[in-house]
Residue frames as qw, qx, qy, qz and C-alpha x, y, z in Angstrom:
[[0.238, -0.562, -0.728, 0.313, -8.91, -32.42, 29.64],
 [0.010, 0.640, 0.232, 0.732, -11.08, -29.32, 29.47],
 [0.282, -0.284, -0.577, 0.711, -11.36, -26.98, 32.45],
 [0.036, 0.808, 0.586, 0.053, -14.49, -24.88, 33.06],
 [0.249, -0.772, -0.056, 0.583, -12.48, -21.77, 33.92],
 [0.178, -0.314, 0.526, 0.770, -11.37, -21.64, 30.29],
 [0.368, 0.607, 0.702, 0.055, -14.86, -21.62, 28.84],
 [0.243, 0.098, 0.293, 0.920, -14.97, -19.01, 26.08],
 [0.233, 0.430, 0.324, -0.810, -17.40, -16.11, 25.78],
 [0.643, 0.460, -0.169, -0.589, -18.38, -17.31, 22.29],
 [0.901, 0.053, 0.431, -0.015, -18.73, -20.65, 20.59],
 [0.685, 0.712, -0.070, 0.135, -16.57, -19.28, 17.74],
 [0.184, 0.667, -0.645, 0.326, -13.52, -19.48, 20.03],
 [0.916, -0.277, -0.287, -0.050, -12.71, -22.77, 21.73],
 [0.027, 0.707, -0.584, 0.399, -10.34, -23.05, 24.69],
 [0.942, -0.295, -0.136, -0.082, -9.00, -26.02, 26.61],
 [0.237, -0.760, 0.596, -0.102, -6.11, -26.84, 28.94],
 [0.950, 0.170, -0.259, 0.022, -4.01, -29.83, 27.92],
 [0.790, -0.212, -0.239, 0.524, -1.58, -30.47, 30.80],
 [0.360, -0.540, -0.072, 0.758, 0.60, -27.27, 30.67],
 [0.140, 0.051, 0.484, 0.862, -0.69, -25.90, 27.36],
 [0.352, 0.565, 0.461, -0.587, -3.69, -23.66, 26.92],
 [0.275, 0.219, 0.700, 0.621, -5.13, -24.06, 23.43],
 [0.290, 0.594, 0.249, -0.708, -7.15, -21.15, 21.97],
 [0.342, 0.157, 0.790, 0.484, -8.79, -22.16, 18.70],
 [0.324, 0.304, -0.083, -0.892, -10.59, -19.82, 16.30],
 [0.296, 0.216, 0.930, -0.016, -13.76, -21.73, 15.41],
 [0.465, 0.620, 0.137, -0.617, -15.45, -20.13, 12.41],
 [0.458, -0.151, 0.759, 0.437, -14.64, -22.78, 9.74],
 [0.463, 0.676, 0.572, 0.041, -17.57, -21.91, 7.50],
 [0.246, 0.968, -0.011, 0.039, -15.77, -18.60, 6.88],
 [0.741, 0.372, -0.310, 0.466, -12.23, -19.97, 7.04],
 [0.594, -0.479, -0.382, 0.521, -11.98, -18.80, 10.67],
 [0.156, 0.582, 0.087, 0.794, -12.39, -15.14, 9.68],
 [0.256, -0.170, -0.603, 0.736, -12.36, -12.98, 12.82],
 [0.236, -0.722, -0.489, -0.428, -15.74, -11.71, 13.99],
 [0.168, -0.699, 0.231, -0.656, -16.24, -9.20, 16.77],
 [0.815, -0.496, 0.108, -0.279, -17.07, -11.81, 19.40],
 [0.929, 0.097, -0.158, 0.319, -13.95, -13.77, 18.52],
 [0.328, 0.552, -0.305, 0.703, -11.67, -10.77, 19.16],
 [0.446, -0.631, 0.177, -0.610, -13.51, -10.12, 22.44],
 [0.948, -0.278, -0.116, -0.102, -12.96, -13.67, 23.67],
 [0.728, 0.367, -0.381, 0.436, -9.18, -13.54, 23.52],
 [0.026, 0.619, -0.402, 0.674, -8.38, -11.11, 26.36],
 [0.702, -0.479, 0.258, -0.460, -10.29, -12.78, 29.27],
 [0.990, 0.027, -0.114, 0.075, -8.76, -16.17, 28.32],
 [0.583, 0.465, -0.359, 0.561, -5.26, -14.72, 28.40],
 [0.274, -0.653, 0.318, -0.630, -5.96, -12.99, 31.71],
 [0.902, -0.325, 0.130, -0.254, -6.92, -16.28, 33.28],
 [0.921, 0.221, -0.167, 0.274, -3.91, -18.09, 31.74],
 [0.282, 0.676, -0.358, 0.578, -1.53, -15.42, 32.97],
 [0.424, -0.555, 0.429, -0.572, -2.57, -16.03, 36.56],
 [0.972, -0.097, 0.056, -0.208, -2.66, -19.84, 36.23],
 [0.268, -0.674, 0.680, 0.107, 0.62, -21.50, 37.26],
 [0.785, 0.120, 0.607, 0.031, -0.36, -24.62, 35.32],
 [0.642, 0.747, 0.172, 0.027, -0.05, -22.81, 32.01],
 [0.561, -0.439, 0.365, 0.600, 3.42, -22.78, 30.44],
 [0.157, -0.085, 0.601, 0.779, 2.40, -22.15, 26.82],
 [0.504, 0.547, 0.385, -0.547, -0.57, -20.72, 24.90],
 [0.290, -0.002, 0.767, 0.572, -1.19, -22.13, 21.42],
 [0.478, 0.506, 0.131, -0.706, -3.41, -20.37, 18.85],
 [0.233, 0.005, 0.878, 0.418, -4.86, -22.41, 16.01],
 [0.490, 0.162, -0.166, -0.840, -7.75, -22.50, 13.58],
 [0.690, 0.100, 0.651, -0.301, -10.56, -25.08, 13.47],
 [0.810, 0.542, 0.157, -0.157, -10.83, -27.36, 10.45],
 [0.754, -0.111, 0.398, 0.511, -8.20, -28.06, 7.81],
 [0.454, 0.742, 0.332, 0.365, -8.63, -24.98, 5.59],
 [0.151, 0.777, -0.066, 0.608, -7.36, -21.97, 7.57],
 [0.394, -0.163, -0.519, 0.741, -5.68, -20.51, 10.59],
 [0.122, 0.719, 0.381, -0.568, -7.42, -17.13, 10.16],
 [0.479, 0.408, 0.533, 0.565, -8.44, -15.70, 6.78],
 [0.093, 0.294, 0.089, 0.947, -8.97, -12.08, 7.84],
 [0.316, 0.050, 0.373, -0.871, -12.05, -10.22, 8.94],
 [0.316, 0.375, 0.865, -0.107, -15.46, -11.91, 8.96],
 [0.037, 0.151, 0.484, 0.861, -16.98, -10.62, 5.71],
 [0.241, -0.622, -0.715, -0.208, -20.52, -10.96, 7.07],
 [0.356, -0.787, -0.323, 0.385, -19.71, -8.22, 9.61],
 [0.505, 0.001, 0.187, 0.843, -17.47, -6.18, 7.35],
 [0.017, 0.579, 0.388, 0.717, -20.09, -3.76, 6.07],
 [0.472, -0.795, -0.331, -0.186, -21.75, -3.15, 9.43],
 [0.706, -0.600, -0.094, 0.364, -18.66, -3.09, 11.59],
 [0.562, -0.256, 0.226, 0.753, -16.12, -1.29, 9.38],
 [0.303, 0.627, 0.463, 0.549, -18.10, 1.04, 7.12],
 [0.179, -0.934, -0.176, -0.254, -18.96, 3.89, 9.48],
 [0.245, 0.676, -0.447, 0.532, -16.32, 5.97, 11.15],
 [0.551, -0.535, 0.416, -0.487, -17.43, 5.09, 14.67],
 [0.990, -0.023, 0.092, -0.108, -17.50, 1.37, 13.80],
 [0.718, 0.507, -0.329, 0.346, -13.98, 1.54, 12.32],
 [0.075, -0.671, 0.482, -0.559, -12.70, 3.22, 15.47],
 [0.780, -0.350, 0.354, -0.381, -14.34, 0.56, 17.68],
 [0.979, 0.195, -0.046, 0.025, -13.15, -2.37, 15.53],
 [0.548, 0.603, -0.397, 0.423, -9.57, -1.10, 15.36],
 [0.285, -0.611, 0.505, -0.539, -9.44, -0.47, 19.14],
 [0.905, -0.191, 0.236, -0.298, -10.82, -3.94, 19.82],
 [0.910, 0.330, -0.167, 0.190, -8.35, -5.66, 17.51],
 [0.268, 0.675, -0.459, 0.511, -5.46, -3.61, 18.94],
 [0.557, -0.540, 0.421, -0.470, -6.45, -4.55, 22.49],
 [0.982, -0.037, 0.152, -0.108, -6.59, -8.28, 21.68],
 [0.792, 0.470, -0.228, 0.317, -3.31, -8.30, 19.70],
 [0.023, 0.709, -0.470, 0.525, -1.54, -6.30, 22.38],
 [0.757, -0.425, 0.353, -0.349, -2.72, -8.79, 24.97],
 [0.980, 0.161, 0.002, 0.117, -1.19, -11.60, 22.94],
 [0.558, 0.621, -0.294, 0.465, 2.08, -9.76, 22.40],
 [0.129, -0.648, 0.450, -0.601, 2.39, -8.65, 26.03],
 [0.914, -0.328, -0.104, -0.216, 1.41, -11.96, 27.53],
 [0.268, -0.784, 0.554, -0.078, 4.26, -12.90, 29.91],
 [0.713, -0.164, 0.680, 0.059, 4.42, -16.58, 28.99],
 [0.140, -0.213, 0.743, 0.619, 5.31, -18.09, 25.57],
 [0.645, 0.481, 0.292, -0.517, 2.74, -17.99, 22.83],
 [0.265, -0.172, 0.811, 0.493, 2.76, -20.05, 19.60],
 [0.641, 0.427, -0.019, -0.637, 0.74, -19.80, 16.40],
 [0.457, -0.033, 0.870, 0.183, 0.10, -23.23, 14.86],
 [0.417, 0.526, -0.131, -0.729, -0.83, -22.40, 11.29],
 [0.389, 0.112, 0.867, 0.291, -2.47, -24.65, 8.72],
 [0.298, 0.680, 0.630, 0.230, -4.01, -23.35, 5.54],
 [0.188, 0.768, 0.190, 0.582, -4.90, -19.72, 4.99],
 [0.466, -0.563, -0.284, 0.620, -3.19, -17.12, 7.16],
 [0.260, 0.553, 0.365, 0.702, -4.38, -13.84, 5.69],
 [0.136, -0.717, -0.107, -0.676, -4.62, -10.26, 6.96],
 [0.533, -0.643, 0.261, -0.484, -5.69, -10.41, 10.61],
 [0.990, -0.125, -0.051, 0.050, -4.39, -13.96, 10.72],
 [0.627, 0.425, -0.264, 0.597, -0.85, -12.66, 10.01],
 [0.158, -0.689, 0.250, -0.662, -1.35, -10.07, 12.73],
 [0.845, -0.461, 0.117, -0.244, -2.29, -12.74, 15.28],
 [0.944, 0.102, -0.116, 0.292, 0.65, -14.94, 14.18],
 [0.498, 0.487, -0.255, 0.671, 3.26, -12.21, 14.39],
 [0.395, -0.699, 0.205, -0.560, 1.97, -11.13, 17.79],
 [0.953, -0.302, 0.006, -0.010, 2.91, -14.61, 19.02],
 [0.397, -0.726, 0.524, 0.203, 6.45, -15.56, 20.04],
 [0.298, -0.236, 0.868, 0.320, 6.77, -18.56, 17.78],
 [0.694, 0.416, -0.014, -0.587, 5.13, -19.58, 14.47],
 [0.296, -0.150, 0.905, 0.267, 5.03, -23.06, 12.97],
 [0.590, 0.408, -0.059, -0.694, 3.07, -24.02, 9.87],
 [0.785, 0.187, 0.587, 0.062, 1.96, -26.90, 7.67],
 [0.349, -0.199, 0.551, 0.732, 3.46, -26.97, 4.20],
 [0.163, 0.554, 0.693, 0.432, 0.11, -26.17, 2.60],
 [0.141, -0.759, -0.369, 0.518, -0.21, -22.80, 4.37],
 [0.357, 0.583, 0.322, 0.655, -0.67, -19.59, 2.43],
 [0.325, -0.579, -0.295, 0.687, 0.20, -16.09, 3.76],
 [0.249, 0.529, 0.348, 0.733, -0.84, -12.61, 2.60],
 [0.119, -0.512, -0.376, 0.763, -1.34, -9.07, 3.86],
 [0.279, 0.508, 0.638, 0.508, -4.03, -7.72, 1.49],
 [0.093, -0.698, -0.348, 0.619, -4.47, -4.23, 3.07],
 [0.042, -0.401, 0.343, 0.849, -3.36, -2.43, -0.11],
 [0.064, -0.221, -0.825, -0.517, -5.99, -4.26, -2.18],
 [0.214, -0.653, -0.725, 0.043, -8.70, -3.09, 0.21],
 [0.044, 0.698, 0.021, 0.714, -7.59, 0.45, 0.99],
 [0.703, -0.644, -0.297, 0.049, -7.22, -0.42, 4.68],
 [0.014, -0.831, 0.445, -0.335, -4.97, 1.33, 7.12],
 [0.850, -0.033, -0.475, 0.223, -2.40, -0.94, 8.81],
 [0.493, -0.867, -0.027, -0.062, -1.72, -0.04, 12.41],
 [0.112, 0.809, -0.536, 0.213, 1.71, 1.06, 13.66],
 [0.605, -0.426, 0.636, -0.216, 1.91, -1.84, 16.12],
 [0.909, 0.228, 0.349, -0.029, 1.22, -4.45, 13.41],
 [0.593, 0.766, -0.194, 0.152, 3.66, -2.84, 10.99],
 [0.138, -0.760, 0.596, -0.220, 6.33, -2.71, 13.67],
 [0.786, -0.209, 0.567, -0.134, 5.83, -6.37, 14.51],
 [0.860, 0.484, 0.157, 0.045, 6.16, -7.25, 10.83],
 [0.385, 0.828, -0.341, 0.224, 9.30, -5.18, 10.33],
 [0.429, -0.642, 0.595, -0.224, 10.87, -6.42, 13.57],
 [0.859, -0.054, 0.498, -0.105, 10.23, -10.00, 12.47],
 [0.813, 0.343, 0.388, 0.268, 11.23, -10.07, 8.76],
 [0.411, -0.256, 0.225, 0.846, 12.97, -6.74, 8.18],
 [0.267, 0.620, 0.110, -0.729, 11.88, -3.68, 6.22],
 [0.171, 0.341, -0.680, -0.626, 12.74, -5.01, 2.78],
 [0.101, -0.191, -0.966, -0.144, 10.61, -8.17, 3.02],
 [0.097, 0.542, 0.632, -0.545, 7.86, -6.26, 4.87],
 [0.250, 0.538, -0.155, -0.790, 7.62, -3.68, 2.04],
 [0.165, 0.135, -0.848, -0.485, 7.54, -6.45, -0.55],
 [0.066, -0.362, -0.927, 0.075, 4.64, -8.25, 1.11],
 [0.072, 0.612, 0.475, -0.628, 2.75, -5.11, 2.06],
 [0.179, 0.495, -0.261, -0.809, 3.08, -3.12, -1.18],
 [0.260, 0.133, -0.798, -0.526, 2.26, -6.04, -3.50],
 [0.701, -0.076, 0.332, -0.627, -0.31, -7.81, -1.26],
 [0.624, 0.289, -0.675, -0.269, 0.89, -11.01, -2.91],
 [0.908, -0.317, 0.125, -0.244, 0.38, -14.47, -1.49],
 [0.219, 0.593, -0.771, 0.076, 3.34, -16.62, -0.46],
 [0.868, -0.132, -0.462, -0.127, 3.61, -20.30, 0.37],
 [0.767, -0.639, 0.039, 0.043, 5.00, -21.85, 3.58],
 [0.828, 0.036, 0.050, 0.557, 8.44, -22.37, 2.08],
 [0.285, 0.600, 0.023, 0.747, 8.85, -18.68, 1.23],
 [0.488, -0.796, -0.062, -0.353, 7.38, -17.69, 4.60],
 [0.858, -0.436, 0.029, 0.272, 10.06, -19.74, 6.30],
 [0.670, 0.262, 0.069, 0.692, 12.80, -18.24, 4.10],
 [0.001, 0.732, 0.062, 0.678, 11.64, -14.75, 5.10],
 [0.186, 0.068, -0.696, 0.691, 11.49, -15.64, 8.82],
 [0.520, -0.281, -0.099, -0.801, 7.72, -15.23, 8.95],
 [0.924, -0.304, -0.034, -0.228, 7.51, -18.76, 10.32],
 [0.323, -0.679, 0.659, -0.015, 10.23, -20.70, 12.12],
 [0.218, -0.168, 0.949, 0.152, 9.51, -24.26, 11.05],
 [0.691, 0.183, -0.194, -0.672, 7.21, -26.07, 8.65],
 [0.348, -0.109, 0.929, -0.057, 5.97, -29.64, 8.47],
 [0.232, -0.195, -0.800, -0.518, 3.74, -31.78, 6.28],
 [0.559, -0.396, -0.119, -0.719, 0.06, -31.45, 7.24],
 [0.878, -0.281, -0.371, -0.110, 0.11, -34.86, 8.89],
 [0.687, 0.027, -0.422, 0.590, 3.34, -33.98, 10.75],
 [0.056, -0.628, 0.085, -0.772, 2.19, -30.70, 12.25],
 [0.737, -0.616, -0.087, -0.263, 0.76, -32.24, 15.50],
 [0.891, -0.148, -0.152, 0.401, 4.10, -33.93, 16.16],
 [0.404, 0.411, -0.114, 0.809, 5.99, -30.68, 15.55],
 [0.359, -0.686, -0.006, -0.633, 3.64, -28.84, 17.92],
 [0.879, -0.440, -0.184, -0.001, 4.19, -31.57, 20.51],
 [0.692, 0.183, -0.244, 0.654, 7.92, -30.75, 20.48],
 [0.031, 0.500, -0.122, 0.857, 7.10, -27.27, 21.67],
 [0.671, -0.577, -0.114, -0.451, 4.50, -28.25, 24.26],
 [0.904, -0.244, -0.246, 0.251, 6.99, -30.71, 25.78],
 [0.512, 0.289, -0.212, 0.781, 9.86, -28.20, 25.76],
 [0.198, -0.574, 0.081, -0.791, 7.76, -25.52, 27.52],
 [0.820, -0.490, -0.172, -0.240, 6.56, -28.09, 30.06],
 [0.892, -0.127, -0.199, 0.385, 10.12, -29.16, 30.78],
 [0.471, 0.354, -0.150, 0.794, 12.11, -25.94, 30.70],
 [0.280, -0.357, -0.503, 0.736, 12.37, -23.32, 33.50],
 [0.100, 0.814, 0.527, 0.221, 9.37, -20.94, 33.31],
 [0.278, -0.879, -0.057, 0.384, 11.11, -18.13, 35.20],
 [0.432, -0.322, 0.489, 0.686, 14.04, -18.23, 32.83],
 [0.282, 0.445, 0.678, 0.512, 11.76, -18.21, 29.79],
 [0.054, -0.907, -0.417, 0.024, 9.66, -15.34, 31.17],
 [0.360, -0.743, 0.142, 0.547, 12.79, -13.31, 31.89],
 [0.422, -0.064, 0.605, 0.672, 14.11, -13.97, 28.41],
 [0.182, 0.661, 0.632, 0.361, 10.83, -12.91, 26.77],
 [0.183, -0.926, -0.241, 0.225, 10.68, -9.70, 28.88],
 [0.413, -0.567, 0.324, 0.635, 14.27, -8.77, 28.04],
 [0.365, 0.192, 0.669, 0.619, 13.75, -9.36, 24.32],
 [0.055, 0.840, 0.527, 0.119, 10.69, -7.11, 24.47],
 [0.287, -0.847, 0.022, 0.446, 12.86, -4.35, 25.95],
 [0.438, -0.239, 0.533, 0.684, 15.42, -4.79, 23.17],
 [0.228, 0.407, 0.700, 0.541, 12.67, -4.37, 20.49],
 [0.019, -0.778, -0.460, 0.428, 11.07, -1.24, 22.00],
 [0.417, 0.789, 0.261, 0.368, 10.60, 1.78, 19.77],
 [0.417, 0.144, -0.148, 0.885, 12.85, 4.78, 19.81],
 [0.087, -0.567, -0.539, 0.617, 11.50, 7.65, 21.93],
 [0.082, 0.412, -0.164, -0.893, 11.20, 9.98, 18.95],
 [0.093, 0.294, 0.871, 0.382, 8.61, 7.89, 17.00],
 [0.307, 0.040, 0.020, -0.951, 5.69, 10.13, 15.97],
 [0.133, 0.266, 0.948, -0.116, 2.82, 7.86, 17.02],
 [0.309, 0.612, 0.371, -0.627, 0.26, 10.64, 16.42],
 [0.311, 0.518, -0.482, -0.635, 1.30, 10.96, 12.76],
 [0.048, 0.063, -0.981, -0.177, 1.03, 7.19, 12.37],
 [0.205, 0.443, 0.785, -0.382, -2.49, 7.25, 13.79],
 [0.333, 0.644, 0.045, -0.687, -3.50, 10.13, 11.51],
 [0.198, 0.384, -0.731, -0.528, -2.20, 8.29, 8.50],
 [0.029, 0.156, 0.987, -0.006, -4.23, 5.26, 9.33],
 [0.252, 0.575, 0.531, -0.569, -7.33, 7.37, 10.01],
 [0.282, 0.562, -0.286, -0.723, -6.90, 8.96, 6.58],
 [0.093, 0.111, -0.928, -0.344, -6.96, 5.51, 4.95],
 [0.056, 0.413, 0.892, -0.175, -10.27, 4.61, 6.55],
 [0.186, 0.667, 0.293, -0.659, -11.70, 8.03, 5.72],
 [0.001, 0.382, -0.557, -0.737, -10.72, 7.82, 2.04],
 [0.747, 0.353, -0.079, -0.558, -12.86, 7.10, -1.05],
 [0.453, 0.395, -0.793, -0.100, -10.38, 4.31, -1.82],
 [0.153, -0.094, 0.888, -0.423, -11.31, 2.55, 1.37],
 [0.628, 0.297, 0.358, -0.624, -15.02, 2.75, 0.46],
 [0.666, 0.492, -0.423, -0.369, -14.14, 1.38, -3.03],
 [0.216, 0.359, -0.901, 0.114, -11.96, -1.36, -1.60],
 [0.362, 0.038, 0.769, -0.525, -14.64, -2.46, 0.82],
 [0.698, 0.403, 0.126, -0.578, -17.36, -2.45, -1.88],
 [0.566, 0.498, -0.606, -0.251, -15.20, -4.33, -4.35],
 [0.004, -0.250, 0.932, -0.262, -14.32, -6.90, -1.72],
 [0.523, 0.191, 0.616, -0.557, -18.00, -7.50, -0.95],
 [0.722, 0.533, 0.009, -0.442, -18.81, -7.70, -4.69],
 [0.798, -0.146, 0.516, 0.276, -15.79, -9.96, -5.36],
 [0.602, 0.750, 0.132, 0.239, -14.37, -7.68, -8.07],
 [0.621, 0.048, -0.089, 0.777, -11.10, -5.88, -8.63],
 [0.128, -0.847, -0.304, 0.417, -11.14, -2.41, -6.97],
 [0.464, 0.624, 0.161, 0.608, -10.42, 0.77, -8.89],
 [0.476, -0.642, -0.252, 0.545, -8.45, 3.11, -6.66],
 [0.337, 0.829, 0.186, 0.407, -8.08, 6.81, -7.41],
 [0.516, 0.105, -0.326, 0.785, -5.80, 7.98, -4.56],
 [0.201, -0.408, 0.090, -0.886, -8.43, 9.99, -2.69]]
């Protein structure tokens, strides 16, 4: 049953309440659910409403269609939104705000992944508490192929989840991995056949409906405290390093090559 208070600000994000579960679905199947500006902007107000709604015990993120969870940034907006310095700053701030809202949401969140989970899709998934996937899912972090900067928060989430060794492997190579390897690395918790994914998801929606929400919320908050950064982390240096990536000639080459569907030639400047 859909509830009008969970109407989305864009048709490219669908939201509905099913008993105690709020579903937020990225709805851009023509582009494999690549994240456009309006899609990022729709997430925060939905979570704000869900946080104040006692009916909601779990928020599930998914992708429309059978091809992808999220395949990265919407290429149609890539040139306009990420080419200029001011646009990069705006896009990164917007993505950071949305991902932080997912990570800091006080109730459980789950990424239900089927198909491509690439770039920003991985960021959404690792901002969630739990990740389940169909066995045809494919994962990749292609930042190094594009010359993109990868934010401190996203890198920390990745390292916290799968450890520095596996994180370096995926990040430095930008290689694609299947669902079985993703599970072996801890990137996802459980996998199922495509036709079995709804039943696996139903296990979680039932568990969150049945279990004590105060206990779960306390557990999530305490785990967040355990994972907090050390006080001597140089966040300013991390920000400057990311800024240098977006200001580089390599980023311009990566963006152009991506648009032209060719292999980039990076020069380290």
